[in-house]
C-alpha positions as CSV (number, residue, x, y, z in Angstrom):
1,M,6.2,10.2,45.5
2,A,3.3,8.0,44.5
3,Q,3.9,5.8,41.5
4,T,1.2,5.4,38.9
5,F,0.9,2.7,36.3
6,P,-0.7,3.0,32.8
7,W,-2.4,-0.4,33.4
8,P,-4.5,-1.8,36.1
9,V,-2.5,-3.3,39.0
10,T,-3.5,-5.4,42.0
11,D,-2.8,-4.6,45.6
12,D,-0.3,-7.4,45.7
13,E,1.6,-5.9,42.8
14,L,1.7,-2.5,44.5
15,V,3.1,-4.2,47.7
16,L,5.8,-5.9,45.7
17,N,6.8,-2.7,43.9
18,R,6.9,-0.6,47.1
19,T,8.9,-3.4,48.8
20,L,11.5,-3.3,46.1
21,E,11.7,0.5,46.1
22,N,12.1,0.5,49.9
23,V,15.0,-2.1,49.8
24,V,16.8,-0.1,47.1
25,A,16.2,3.1,49.0
26,A,18.0,1.5,52.0
27,Y,21.1,1.3,49.8
28,G,20.8,4.9,48.6
29,D,24.5,5.3,47.9
30,A,24.7,2.5,45.3
31,G,26.0,3.3,41.9
32,P,24.2,2.4,38.7
33,L,25.8,-1.1,38.4
34,E,25.4,-1.9,42.0
35,E,21.8,-0.7,41.9
36,A,21.0,-3.0,39.0
37,W,22.5,-5.9,40.8
38,L,20.7,-4.9,44.0
39,R,17.3,-4.7,42.2
40,E,17.8,-8.1,40.7
41,A,18.9,-9.7,44.0
42,A,16.2,-8.0,46.0
43,A,13.5,-8.8,43.5
44,N,14.5,-12.5,43.7
45,L,14.4,-12.5,47.5
46,I,11.1,-10.7,47.7
47,I,9.4,-13.0,45.2
48,E,10.9,-16.0,47.0
49,A,9.4,-14.9,50.4
50,Y,6.1,-13.9,48.6
51,N,5.8,-17.3,47.1
52,Q,6.2,-18.8,50.6
53,G,3.2,-16.9,51.7
54,V,4.6,-13.6,53.1
55,R,2.3,-10.7,52.2
56,D,3.2,-8.0,54.7
57,E,5.3,-5.2,53.1
58,D,7.4,-4.6,56.2
59,V,8.2,-8.3,56.6
60,L,9.2,-8.6,53.0
61,V,11.5,-5.6,53.3
62,H,13.1,-6.9,56.5
63,H,13.6,-10.3,54.9
64,A,15.3,-8.9,51.8
65,L,17.5,-6.5,53.8
66,R,18.5,-9.1,56.3
67,T,19.4,-11.6,53.7
68,L,21.4,-9.1,51.6
69,R,23.3,-8.0,54.6
70,R,24.3,-11.5,55.4
71,G,25.8,-11.8,52.0
72,R,23.4,-14.5,50.7
73,P,21.7,-12.8,47.7
74,G,19.9,-16.0,46.6
75,I,20.5,-15.5,42.9
């Protein structure tokens, strides 16, 4: 399902949004509280990697999932 926004967004913003959605989708069985925590932790990890120069969506997803599975959420 394509997501639309009521405001103009850049390609980078779309990559960040899709990356976050893909990470959350990988944990599809998370309850509402776990999903809220997961979104916050994943968003922090994604932004951290993005600020270090990573721009590829697949690499961002892999980085966030790998770090979450290691138990180092980076919050």
